[in-house]
All heavy atoms as TSV, in Angstrom:
chain	resi	resn	atom	element	x	y	z
A	1	MET	N	N	6.279	8.289	5.645
A	1	MET	CA	C	6.252	8.872	4.333
A	1	MET	C	C	5.039	9.800	4.262
A	1	MET	O	O	3.965	9.453	4.711
A	1	MET	CB	C	6.141	7.736	3.303
A	1	MET	CG	C	5.853	8.195	1.915
A	1	MET	SD	S	5.686	6.833	0.736
A	1	MET	CE	C	7.314	6.153	0.766
A	2	ARG	N	N	5.252	10.971	3.701
A	2	ARG	CA	C	4.174	11.952	3.607
A	2	ARG	C	C	3.832	12.186	2.133
A	2	ARG	O	O	4.698	12.553	1.352
A	2	ARG	CB	C	4.598	13.245	4.268
A	2	ARG	CG	C	3.475	14.171	4.561
A	2	ARG	CD	C	3.844	15.107	5.730
A	2	ARG	NE	N	2.718	15.866	6.158
A	2	ARG	CZ	C	1.773	15.417	6.976
A	2	ARG	NH1	N	1.854	14.209	7.455
A	2	ARG	NH2	N	0.765	16.170	7.315
A	3	ILE	N	N	2.571	11.958	1.774
A	3	ILE	CA	C	2.105	12.167	0.409
A	3	ILE	C	C	0.796	12.938	0.472
A	3	ILE	O	O	-0.140	12.529	1.162
A	3	ILE	CB	C	1.898	10.819	-0.326
A	3	ILE	CG1	C	3.231	10.090	-0.440
A	3	ILE	CG2	C	1.269	11.044	-1.697
A	3	ILE	CD1	C	3.173	8.764	-1.129
A	4	ALA	N	N	0.746	14.041	-0.254
A	4	ALA	CA	C	-0.461	14.880	-0.324
A	4	ALA	C	C	-0.990	15.222	1.068
A	4	ALA	O	O	-2.173	15.091	1.350
A	4	ALA	CB	C	-1.539	14.210	-1.166
A	5	ASN	N	N	-0.096	15.638	1.946
A	5	ASN	CA	C	-0.431	16.017	3.318
A	5	ASN	C	C	-1.024	14.892	4.143
A	5	ASN	O	O	-1.735	15.129	5.116
A	5	ASN	CB	C	-1.364	17.233	3.338
A	5	ASN	CG	C	-0.653	18.476	2.880
A	5	ASN	OD1	O	0.535	18.640	3.130
A	5	ASN	ND2	N	-1.363	19.351	2.206
A	6	ARG	N	N	-0.753	13.655	3.761
A	6	ARG	CA	C	-1.197	12.488	4.539
A	6	ARG	C	C	0.044	11.697	4.928
A	6	ARG	O	O	0.917	11.448	4.111
A	6	ARG	CB	C	-2.127	11.600	3.735
A	6	ARG	CG	C	-3.454	12.238	3.462
A	6	ARG	CD	C	-4.385	11.225	2.844
A	6	ARG	NE	N	-5.648	11.831	2.522
A	6	ARG	CZ	C	-6.719	11.782	3.293
A	6	ARG	NH1	N	-6.678	11.152	4.441
A	6	ARG	NH2	N	-7.832	12.348	2.925
A	7	GLU	N	N	0.081	11.298	6.173
A	7	GLU	CA	C	1.181	10.476	6.667
A	7	GLU	C	C	0.852	9.014	6.369
A	7	GLU	O	O	-0.137	8.486	6.871
A	7	GLU	CB	C	1.379	10.689	8.164
A	7	GLU	CG	C	2.615	10.038	8.717
A	7	GLU	CD	C	3.901	10.624	8.179
A	7	GLU	OE1	O	3.934	11.829	7.850
A	7	GLU	OE2	O	4.886	9.868	8.072
A	8	ILE	N	N	1.678	8.369	5.560
A	8	ILE	CA	C	1.458	6.986	5.158
A	8	ILE	C	C	2.492	6.124	5.884
A	8	ILE	O	O	3.692	6.305	5.715
A	8	ILE	CB	C	1.606	6.798	3.629
A	8	ILE	CG1	C	0.773	7.823	2.861
A	8	ILE	CG2	C	1.294	5.370	3.228
A	8	ILE	CD1	C	-0.713	7.741	3.065
A	9	THR	N	N	1.996	5.196	6.709
A	9	THR	CA	C	2.912	4.363	7.500
A	9	THR	C	C	2.613	2.876	7.359
A	9	THR	O	O	3.197	2.066	8.061
A	9	THR	CB	C	2.825	4.743	8.995
A	9	THR	OG1	O	1.477	4.543	9.431
A	9	THR	CG2	C	3.253	6.175	9.227
A	10	ASP	N	N	1.700	2.521	6.453
A	10	ASP	CA	C	1.298	1.126	6.335
A	10	ASP	C	C	2.160	0.373	5.320
A	10	ASP	O	O	3.206	0.856	4.893
A	10	ASP	CB	C	-0.184	1.022	5.998
A	10	ASP	CG	C	-0.553	1.733	4.707
A	10	ASP	OD1	O	0.357	2.050	3.912
A	10	ASP	OD2	O	-1.748	1.970	4.493
A	11	GLU	N	N	1.726	-0.791	4.929
A	11	GLU	CA	C	2.478	-1.661	4.020
A	11	GLU	C	C	2.758	-0.998	2.675
A	11	GLU	O	O	3.736	-1.328	2.013
A	11	GLU	CB	C	1.713	-2.979	3.813
A	11	GLU	CG	C	2.449	-4.013	3.028
A	11	GLU	CD	C	3.722	-4.529	3.673
A	11	GLU	OE1	O	3.879	-4.399	4.911
A	11	GLU	OE2	O	4.569	-5.061	2.928
A	12	CYS	N	N	1.951	-0.050	2.276
A	12	CYS	CA	C	2.160	0.634	1.003
A	12	CYS	C	C	3.541	1.288	0.913
A	12	CYS	O	O	4.089	1.421	-0.177
A	12	CYS	CB	C	1.080	1.691	0.769
A	12	CYS	SG	S	-0.551	1.014	0.366
A	13	THR	N	N	4.092	1.667	2.036
A	13	THR	CA	C	5.403	2.328	2.009
A	13	THR	C	C	6.510	1.392	1.537
A	13	THR	O	O	7.580	1.854	1.163
A	13	THR	CB	C	5.783	2.891	3.397
A	13	THR	OG1	O	5.842	1.821	4.339
A	13	THR	CG2	C	4.793	3.936	3.867
A	14	HIS	N	N	6.266	0.093	1.523
A	14	HIS	CA	C	7.262	-0.883	1.081
A	14	HIS	C	C	7.106	-1.248	-0.390
A	14	HIS	O	O	7.858	-2.065	-0.908
A	14	HIS	CB	C	7.174	-2.160	1.930
A	14	HIS	CG	C	7.419	-1.916	3.373
A	14	HIS	ND1	N	8.674	-1.708	3.906
A	14	HIS	CD2	C	6.547	-1.801	4.418
A	14	HIS	CE1	C	8.574	-1.503	5.200
A	14	HIS	NE2	N	7.295	-1.556	5.545
A	15	CYS	N	N	6.125	-0.663	-1.056
A	15	CYS	CA	C	5.819	-1.010	-2.446
A	15	CYS	C	C	6.554	-0.073	-3.396
A	15	CYS	O	O	6.497	1.144	-3.250
A	15	CYS	CB	C	4.309	-0.920	-2.689
A	15	CYS	SG	S	3.844	-1.280	-4.390
A	16	GLY	N	N	7.211	-0.643	-4.375
A	16	GLY	CA	C	7.943	0.153	-5.353
A	16	GLY	C	C	7.051	0.880	-6.342
A	16	GLY	O	O	7.515	1.750	-7.071
A	17	ASN	N	N	5.768	0.539	-6.383
A	17	ASN	CA	C	4.847	1.157	-7.341
A	17	ASN	C	C	3.866	2.117	-6.676
A	17	ASN	O	O	2.829	2.431	-7.248
A	17	ASN	CB	C	4.049	0.066	-8.082
A	17	ASN	CG	C	4.943	-0.809	-8.907
A	17	ASN	OD1	O	5.896	-0.346	-9.507
A	17	ASN	ND2	N	4.660	-2.094	-8.917
A	18	ILE	N	N	4.197	2.583	-5.501
A	18	ILE	CA	C	3.258	3.385	-4.714
A	18	ILE	C	C	2.749	4.621	-5.472
A	18	ILE	O	O	1.572	4.942	-5.401
A	18	ILE	CB	C	3.886	3.778	-3.360
A	18	ILE	CG1	C	2.830	4.364	-2.430
A	18	ILE	CG2	C	5.047	4.712	-3.538
A	18	ILE	CD1	C	3.324	4.580	-1.013
A	19	LEU	N	N	3.604	5.276	-6.225
A	19	LEU	CA	C	3.190	6.504	-6.901
A	19	LEU	C	C	2.355	6.246	-8.150
A	19	LEU	O	O	1.650	7.130	-8.616
A	19	LEU	CB	C	4.412	7.355	-7.252
A	19	LEU	CG	C	5.223	7.826	-6.045
A	19	LEU	CD1	C	6.441	8.605	-6.497
A	19	LEU	CD2	C	4.366	8.661	-5.109
A	20	GLN	N	N	2.406	5.032	-8.692
A	20	GLN	CA	C	1.615	4.684	-9.860
A	20	GLN	C	C	0.365	3.889	-9.506
A	20	GLN	O	O	-0.441	3.594	-10.379
A	20	GLN	CB	C	2.448	3.841	-10.847
A	20	GLN	CG	C	3.615	4.571	-11.471
A	20	GLN	CD	C	4.841	4.584	-10.579
A	20	GLN	OE1	O	5.024	3.694	-9.772
A	20	GLN	NE2	N	5.675	5.603	-10.719
A	21	CYS	N	N	0.182	3.551	-8.258
A	21	CYS	CA	C	-0.889	2.645	-7.848
A	21	CYS	C	C	-2.202	3.394	-7.599
A	21	CYS	O	O	-2.319	4.175	-6.658
A	21	CYS	CB	C	-0.478	1.900	-6.583
A	21	CYS	SG	S	-1.722	0.727	-6.013
A	22	GLU	N	N	-3.172	3.121	-8.452
A	22	GLU	CA	C	-4.478	3.753	-8.308
A	22	GLU	C	C	-5.175	3.286	-7.030
A	22	GLU	O	O	-5.855	4.059	-6.362
A	22	GLU	CB	C	-5.345	3.441	-9.530
A	22	GLU	CG	C	-6.638	4.217	-9.574
A	22	GLU	CD	C	-6.448	5.723	-9.691
A	22	GLU	OE1	O	-5.437	6.169	-10.265
A	22	GLU	OE2	O	-7.316	6.457	-9.178
A	23	LEU	N	N	-4.990	2.029	-6.679
A	23	LEU	CA	C	-5.590	1.497	-5.459
A	23	LEU	C	C	-5.045	2.218	-4.229
A	23	LEU	O	O	-5.775	2.511	-3.289
A	23	LEU	CB	C	-5.333	-0.007	-5.367
A	23	LEU	CG	C	-6.143	-0.791	-4.356
A	23	LEU	CD1	C	-7.639	-0.573	-4.535
A	23	LEU	CD2	C	-5.816	-2.270	-4.469
A	24	PHE	N	N	-3.752	2.533	-4.229
A	24	PHE	CA	C	-3.151	3.310	-3.143
A	24	PHE	C	C	-3.829	4.676	-3.027
A	24	PHE	O	O	-4.232	5.095	-1.949
A	24	PHE	CB	C	-1.653	3.483	-3.390
A	24	PHE	CG	C	-1.021	4.542	-2.531
A	24	PHE	CD1	C	-0.727	4.289	-1.206
A	24	PHE	CD2	C	-0.730	5.796	-3.047
A	24	PHE	CE1	C	-0.146	5.273	-0.401
A	24	PHE	CE2	C	-0.151	6.772	-2.251
A	24	PHE	CZ	C	0.134	6.510	-0.936
A	25	ARG	N	N	-3.959	5.369	-4.155
A	25	ARG	CA	C	-4.576	6.704	-4.133
A	25	ARG	C	C	-6.015	6.651	-3.653
A	25	ARG	O	O	-6.454	7.488	-2.868
A	25	ARG	CB	C	-4.517	7.335	-5.524
A	25	ARG	CG	C	-3.151	7.850	-5.881
A	25	ARG	CD	C	-3.219	8.684	-7.136
A	25	ARG	NE	N	-3.338	7.842	-8.311
A	25	ARG	CZ	C	-2.356	7.632	-9.173
A	25	ARG	NH1	N	-1.197	8.196	-8.987
A	25	ARG	NH2	N	-2.551	6.858	-10.214
A	26	GLN	N	N	-6.767	5.668	-4.136
A	26	GLN	CA	C	-8.163	5.554	-3.737
A	26	GLN	C	C	-8.296	5.159	-2.270
A	26	GLN	O	O	-9.087	5.744	-1.537
A	26	GLN	CB	C	-8.866	4.509	-4.608
A	26	GLN	CG	C	-9.023	4.921	-6.035
A	26	GLN	CD	C	-9.608	3.809	-6.891
A	26	GLN	OE1	O	-9.794	2.686	-6.443
A	26	GLN	NE2	N	-9.886	4.123	-8.142
A	27	GLY	N	N	-7.538	4.163	-1.854
A	27	GLY	CA	C	-7.645	3.651	-0.494
A	27	GLY	C	C	-7.236	4.653	0.569
A	27	GLY	O	O	-7.816	4.703	1.655
A	28	HIS	N	N	-6.219	5.466	0.246
A	28	HIS	CA	C	-5.759	6.461	1.209
A	28	HIS	C	C	-6.440	7.812	1.019
A	28	HIS	O	O	-6.242	8.727	1.813
A	28	HIS	CB	C	-4.238	6.635	1.099
A	28	HIS	CG	C	-3.489	5.522	1.742
A	28	HIS	ND1	N	-3.364	5.397	3.106
A	28	HIS	CD2	C	-2.829	4.460	1.214
A	28	HIS	CE1	C	-2.657	4.327	3.388
A	28	HIS	NE2	N	-2.326	3.725	2.257
A	29	GLY	N	N	-7.220	7.948	-0.036
A	29	GLY	CA	C	-7.924	9.208	-0.274
A	29	GLY	C	C	-6.985	10.316	-0.704
A	29	GLY	O	O	-7.099	11.440	-0.242
A	30	ILE	N	N	-6.056	10.009	-1.596
A	30	ILE	CA	C	-5.119	11.011	-2.098
A	30	ILE	C	C	-5.809	11.800	-3.207
A	30	ILE	O	O	-6.096	11.277	-4.276
A	30	ILE	CB	C	-3.827	10.350	-2.650
A	30	ILE	CG1	C	-3.189	9.431	-1.617
A	30	ILE	CG2	C	-2.859	11.410	-3.157
A	30	ILE	CD1	C	-2.708	10.099	-0.352
A	31	HIS	N	N	-6.097	13.051	-2.945
A	31	HIS	CA	C	-6.788	13.961	-3.863
A	31	HIS	C	C	-8.171	13.457	-4.257
A	31	HIS	O	O	-8.672	13.798	-5.332
A	31	HIS	CB	C	-5.947	14.215	-5.122
A	31	HIS	CG	C	-4.616	14.812	-4.828
A	31	HIS	ND1	N	-4.463	16.045	-4.233
A	31	HIS	CD2	C	-3.361	14.330	-5.029
A	31	HIS	CE1	C	-3.187	16.309	-4.092
A	31	HIS	NE2	N	-2.491	15.279	-4.557
A	32	THR	N	N	-8.790	12.647	-3.428
A	32	THR	CA	C	-10.129	12.132	-3.687
A	32	THR	C	C	-10.721	11.599	-2.395
A	32	THR	O	O	-10.018	11.490	-1.388
A	32	THR	CB	C	-10.096	11.020	-4.765
A	32	THR	OG1	O	-11.432	10.638	-5.081
A	32	THR	CG2	C	-9.338	9.807	-4.293
A	33	GLU	N	N	-11.993	11.271	-2.411
A	33	GLU	CA	C	-12.617	10.635	-1.254
A	33	GLU	C	C	-12.117	9.195	-1.164
A	33	GLU	O	O	-11.874	8.545	-2.182
A	33	GLU	CB	C	-14.138	10.652	-1.434
A	33	GLU	CG	C	-14.893	10.192	-0.217
A	33	GLU	CD	C	-16.388	10.361	-0.381
A	33	GLU	OE1	O	-16.807	11.344	-1.020
A	33	GLU	OE2	O	-17.123	9.512	0.127
A	34	ARG	N	N	-11.954	8.681	0.057
A	34	ARG	CA	C	-11.487	7.306	0.230
A	34	ARG	C	C	-12.507	6.320	-0.315
A	34	ARG	O	O	-13.697	6.443	-0.067
A	34	ARG	CB	C	-11.244	6.999	1.705
A	34	ARG	CG	C	-10.038	7.702	2.266
A	34	ARG	CD	C	-9.802	7.330	3.684
A	34	ARG	NE	N	-9.067	6.060	3.681
A	34	ARG	CZ	C	-8.508	5.518	4.734
A	34	ARG	NH1	N	-8.611	6.094	5.904
A	34	ARG	NH2	N	-7.848	4.394	4.641
A	35	MET	N	N	-12.017	5.350	-1.074
A	35	MET	CA	C	-12.857	4.260	-1.567
A	35	MET	C	C	-11.952	3.064	-1.837
A	35	MET	O	O	-10.728	3.184	-1.843
A	35	MET	CB	C	-13.626	4.668	-2.818
A	35	MET	CG	C	-12.783	5.147	-3.961
A	35	MET	SD	S	-13.874	5.699	-5.261
A	35	MET	CE	C	-12.745	6.664	-6.219
A	36	ASN	N	N	-12.544	1.914	-1.999
A	36	ASN	CA	C	-11.798	0.676	-2.230
A	36	ASN	C	C	-10.799	0.368	-1.115
A	36	ASN	O	O	-9.743	-0.228	-1.356
A	36	ASN	CB	C	-11.078	0.714	-3.583
A	36	ASN	CG	C	-12.039	0.723	-4.745
A	36	ASN	OD1	O	-13.103	0.123	-4.676
A	36	ASN	ND2	N	-11.685	1.420	-5.802
A	37	VAL	N	N	-11.136	0.742	0.090
A	37	VAL	CA	C	-10.243	0.531	1.230
A	37	VAL	C	C	-10.044	-0.962	1.486
A	37	VAL	O	O	-8.914	-1.410	1.718
A	37	VAL	CB	C	-10.772	1.243	2.497
A	37	VAL	CG1	C	-9.887	0.949	3.689
A	37	VAL	CG2	C	-10.855	2.742	2.259
A	38	LEU	N	N	-11.103	-1.745	1.410
A	38	LEU	CA	C	-10.982	-3.183	1.638
A	38	LEU	C	C	-10.050	-3.824	0.612
A	38	LEU	O	O	-9.191	-4.632	0.961
A	38	LEU	CB	C	-12.358	-3.857	1.593
A	38	LEU	CG	C	-12.369	-5.370	1.820
A	38	LEU	CD1	C	-11.761	-5.720	3.175
A	38	LEU	CD2	C	-13.778	-5.907	1.721
A	39	GLN	N	N	-10.173	-3.432	-0.652
A	39	GLN	CA	C	-9.303	-3.962	-1.689
A	39	GLN	C	C	-7.851	-3.564	-1.441
A	39	GLN	O	O	-6.936	-4.342	-1.670
A	39	GLN	CB	C	-9.744	-3.489	-3.081
A	39	GLN	CG	C	-11.066	-4.061	-3.529
A	39	GLN	CD	C	-12.269	-3.235	-3.061
A	39	GLN	OE1	O	-12.196	-2.496	-2.089
A	39	GLN	NE2	N	-13.382	-3.373	-3.749
A	40	MET	N	N	-7.636	-2.331	-0.969
A	40	MET	CA	C	-6.288	-1.872	-0.670
A	40	MET	C	C	-5.696	-2.714	0.468
A	40	MET	O	O	-4.536	-3.125	0.402
A	40	MET	CB	C	-6.285	-0.397	-0.272
A	40	MET	CG	C	-4.892	0.121	0.065
A	40	MET	SD	S	-4.880	1.790	0.756
A	40	MET	CE	C	-5.608	1.509	2.363
A	41	ILE	N	N	-6.478	-2.998	1.484
A	41	ILE	CA	C	-5.992	-3.781	2.616
A	41	ILE	C	C	-5.654	-5.207	2.178
A	41	ILE	O	O	-4.639	-5.760	2.591
A	41	ILE	CB	C	-7.008	-3.759	3.775
A	41	ILE	CG1	C	-7.068	-2.350	4.361
A	41	ILE	CG2	C	-6.638	-4.781	4.847
A	41	ILE	CD1	C	-8.174	-2.131	5.370
A	42	LYS	N	N	-6.483	-5.785	1.319
A	42	LYS	CA	C	-6.180	-7.122	0.786
A	42	LYS	C	C	-4.857	-7.104	0.035
A	42	LYS	O	O	-4.039	-8.014	0.175
A	42	LYS	CB	C	-7.297	-7.596	-0.142
A	42	LYS	CG	C	-8.544	-8.028	0.570
A	42	LYS	CD	C	-9.583	-8.505	-0.440
A	42	LYS	CE	C	-10.864	-8.923	0.225
A	42	LYS	NZ	N	-11.869	-9.380	-0.757
A	43	CYS	N	N	-4.651	-6.090	-0.778
A	43	CYS	CA	C	-3.407	-5.947	-1.531
A	43	CYS	C	C	-2.223	-5.819	-0.572
A	43	CYS	O	O	-1.183	-6.447	-0.762
A	43	CYS	CB	C	-3.497	-4.727	-2.446
A	43	CYS	SG	S	-2.035	-4.445	-3.470
A	44	GLN	N	N	-2.386	-5.019	0.480
A	44	GLN	CA	C	-1.328	-4.849	1.470
A	44	GLN	C	C	-0.994	-6.171	2.152
A	44	GLN	O	O	0.188	-6.475	2.381
A	44	GLN	CB	C	-1.742	-3.828	2.527
A	44	GLN	CG	C	-1.767	-2.417	2.024
A	44	GLN	CD	C	-2.227	-1.450	3.097
A	44	GLN	OE1	O	-2.746	-1.829	4.143
A	44	GLN	NE2	N	-2.050	-0.166	2.828
A	45	MET	N	N	-2.008	-6.962	2.458
A	45	MET	CA	C	-1.777	-8.249	3.117
A	45	MET	C	C	-0.997	-9.185	2.191
A	45	MET	O	O	-0.073	-9.873	2.630
A	45	MET	CB	C	-3.104	-8.865	3.536
A	45	MET	CG	C	-3.748	-8.119	4.698
A	45	MET	SD	S	-5.446	-8.580	5.080
A	45	MET	CE	C	-5.364	-10.327	5.275
A	46	GLU	N	N	-1.330	-9.184	0.899
A	46	GLU	CA	C	-0.607	-10.006	-0.072
A	46	GLU	C	C	0.847	-9.555	-0.182
A	46	GLU	O	O	1.766	-10.381	-0.205
A	46	GLU	CB	C	-1.285	-9.942	-1.437
A	46	GLU	CG	C	-2.621	-10.640	-1.478
A	46	GLU	CD	C	-3.368	-10.413	-2.775
A	46	GLU	OE1	O	-2.792	-9.825	-3.724
A	46	GLU	OE2	O	-4.540	-10.825	-2.850
A	47	HIS	N	N	1.061	-8.246	-0.261
A	47	HIS	CA	C	2.415	-7.712	-0.339
A	47	HIS	C	C	3.214	-8.073	0.912
A	47	HIS	O	O	4.389	-8.427	0.819
A	47	HIS	CB	C	2.386	-6.182	-0.505
A	47	HIS	CG	C	2.212	-5.750	-1.914
A	47	HIS	ND1	N	3.242	-5.271	-2.675
A	47	HIS	CD2	C	1.111	-5.728	-2.711
A	47	HIS	CE1	C	2.794	-4.966	-3.875
A	47	HIS	NE2	N	1.497	-5.232	-3.922
A	48	ARG	N	N	2.577	-7.979	2.061
A	48	ARG	CA	C	3.245	-8.296	3.326
A	48	ARG	C	C	3.675	-9.754	3.368
A	48	ARG	O	O	4.796	-10.077	3.782
A	48	ARG	CB	C	2.321	-7.976	4.508
A	48	ARG	CG	C	2.886	-8.297	5.871
A	48	ARG	CD	C	4.072	-7.381	6.166
A	48	ARG	NE	N	4.729	-7.735	7.379
A	48	ARG	CZ	C	4.683	-7.019	8.484
A	48	ARG	NH1	N	3.988	-5.914	8.534
A	48	ARG	NH2	N	5.333	-7.402	9.544
A	49	GLU	N	N	2.787	-10.646	2.930
A	49	GLU	CA	C	3.120	-12.081	2.912
A	49	GLU	C	C	4.303	-12.357	1.989
A	49	GLU	O	O	5.208	-13.109	2.342
A	49	GLU	CB	C	1.896	-12.895	2.484
A	49	GLU	CG	C	0.820	-12.940	3.544
A	49	GLU	CD	C	-0.465	-13.602	3.052
A	49	GLU	OE1	O	-0.489	-14.127	1.915
A	49	GLU	OE2	O	-1.453	-13.589	3.808
A	50	LYS	N	N	4.299	-11.740	0.805
A	50	LYS	CA	C	5.411	-11.922	-0.141
A	50	LYS	C	C	6.707	-11.372	0.439
A	50	LYS	O	O	7.758	-11.995	0.332
A	50	LYS	CB	C	5.101	-11.229	-1.462
A	50	LYS	CG	C	4.045	-11.916	-2.276
A	50	LYS	CD	C	3.748	-11.142	-3.537
A	50	LYS	CE	C	2.567	-11.732	-4.284
A	50	LYS	NZ	N	2.202	-10.939	-5.454
A	51	ARG	N	N	6.630	-10.194	1.042
A	51	ARG	CA	C	7.823	-9.568	1.620
A	51	ARG	C	C	8.361	-10.396	2.776
A	51	ARG	O	O	9.580	-10.614	2.878
A	51	ARG	CB	C	7.473	-8.154	2.099
A	51	ARG	CG	C	8.683	-7.305	2.438
A	51	ARG	CD	C	8.314	-5.836	2.580
A	51	ARG	NE	N	7.332	-5.552	3.586
A	51	ARG	CZ	C	7.603	-5.335	4.866
A	51	ARG	NH1	N	8.829	-5.382	5.300
A	51	ARG	NH2	N	6.630	-5.096	5.719
A	52	ASP	N	N	7.483	-10.907	3.629
A	52	ASP	CA	C	7.908	-11.729	4.756
A	52	ASP	C	C	8.567	-13.016	4.287
A	52	ASP	O	O	9.571	-13.441	4.848
A	52	ASP	CB	C	6.735	-12.049	5.683
A	52	ASP	CG	C	6.308	-10.875	6.538
A	52	ASP	OD1	O	7.046	-9.857	6.580
A	52	ASP	OD2	O	5.229	-10.954	7.164
A	53	SER	N	N	8.014	-13.633	3.240
A	53	SER	CA	C	8.594	-14.891	2.760
A	53	SER	C	C	9.964	-14.649	2.136
A	53	SER	O	O	10.864	-15.466	2.267
A	53	SER	CB	C	7.664	-15.572	1.767
A	53	SER	OG	O	7.569	-14.854	0.568
A	54	LYS	N	N	10.162	-13.499	1.473
A	54	LYS	CA	C	11.474	-13.168	0.904
A	54	LYS	C	C	12.487	-12.917	2.009
A	54	LYS	O	O	13.639	-13.329	1.918
A	54	LYS	CB	C	11.378	-11.945	0.005
A	54	LYS	CG	C	10.753	-12.237	-1.324
A	54	LYS	CD	C	10.717	-11.008	-2.199
A	54	LYS	CE	C	10.042	-11.288	-3.521
A	54	LYS	NZ	N	9.983	-10.098	-4.358
A	55	GLU	N	N	12.072	-12.220	3.070
A	55	GLU	CA	C	12.979	-11.915	4.176
A	55	GLU	C	C	13.392	-13.170	4.926
A	55	GLU	O	O	14.487	-13.241	5.469
A	55	GLU	CB	C	12.326	-10.911	5.138
A	55	GLU	CG	C	12.246	-9.517	4.572
A	55	GLU	CD	C	11.526	-8.541	5.499
A	55	GLU	OE1	O	11.050	-8.960	6.576
A	55	GLU	OE2	O	11.447	-7.356	5.123
A	56	LYS	N	N	12.530	-14.175	4.921
A	56	LYS	CA	C	12.834	-15.432	5.607
A	56	LYS	C	C	13.568	-16.413	4.702
A	56	LYS	O	O	13.845	-17.524	5.088
A	56	LYS	CB	C	11.539	-16.075	6.123
A	56	LYS	CG	C	10.907	-15.274	7.235
A	56	LYS	CD	C	9.597	-15.901	7.671
A	56	LYS	CE	C	8.909	-15.011	8.714
A	56	LYS	NZ	N	7.583	-15.484	9.056
A	57	GLY	N	N	13.838	-15.973	3.447
A	57	GLY	CA	C	14.569	-16.822	2.531
A	57	GLY	C	C	13.701	-17.774	1.751
A	57	GLY	O	O	14.196	-18.720	1.155
A	58	GLY	N	N	12.409	-17.516	1.723
A	58	GLY	CA	C	11.492	-18.423	1.051
A	58	GLY	C	C	11.276	-18.121	-0.421
A	58	GLY	O	O	10.455	-18.713	-1.063
A	59	GLY	N	N	12.042	-17.197	-0.992
A	59	GLY	CA	C	11.947	-16.985	-2.439
A	59	GLY	C	C	11.417	-15.697	-2.784
A	59	GLY	O	O	10.973	-15.182	-3.601
């Protein structure tokens, strides 16, 4: 996925709120300097765990 001339290939691409997510914009540096990268990664890890549990039938 390409947003603001940046190729996005991480967990954010699976999020339905990617275009409204301020953490996404800050973490990837969309039209700004990158910041809150650690918080973005934590969010991605949480999303990944939820997505994996749904795919495995865990709810």
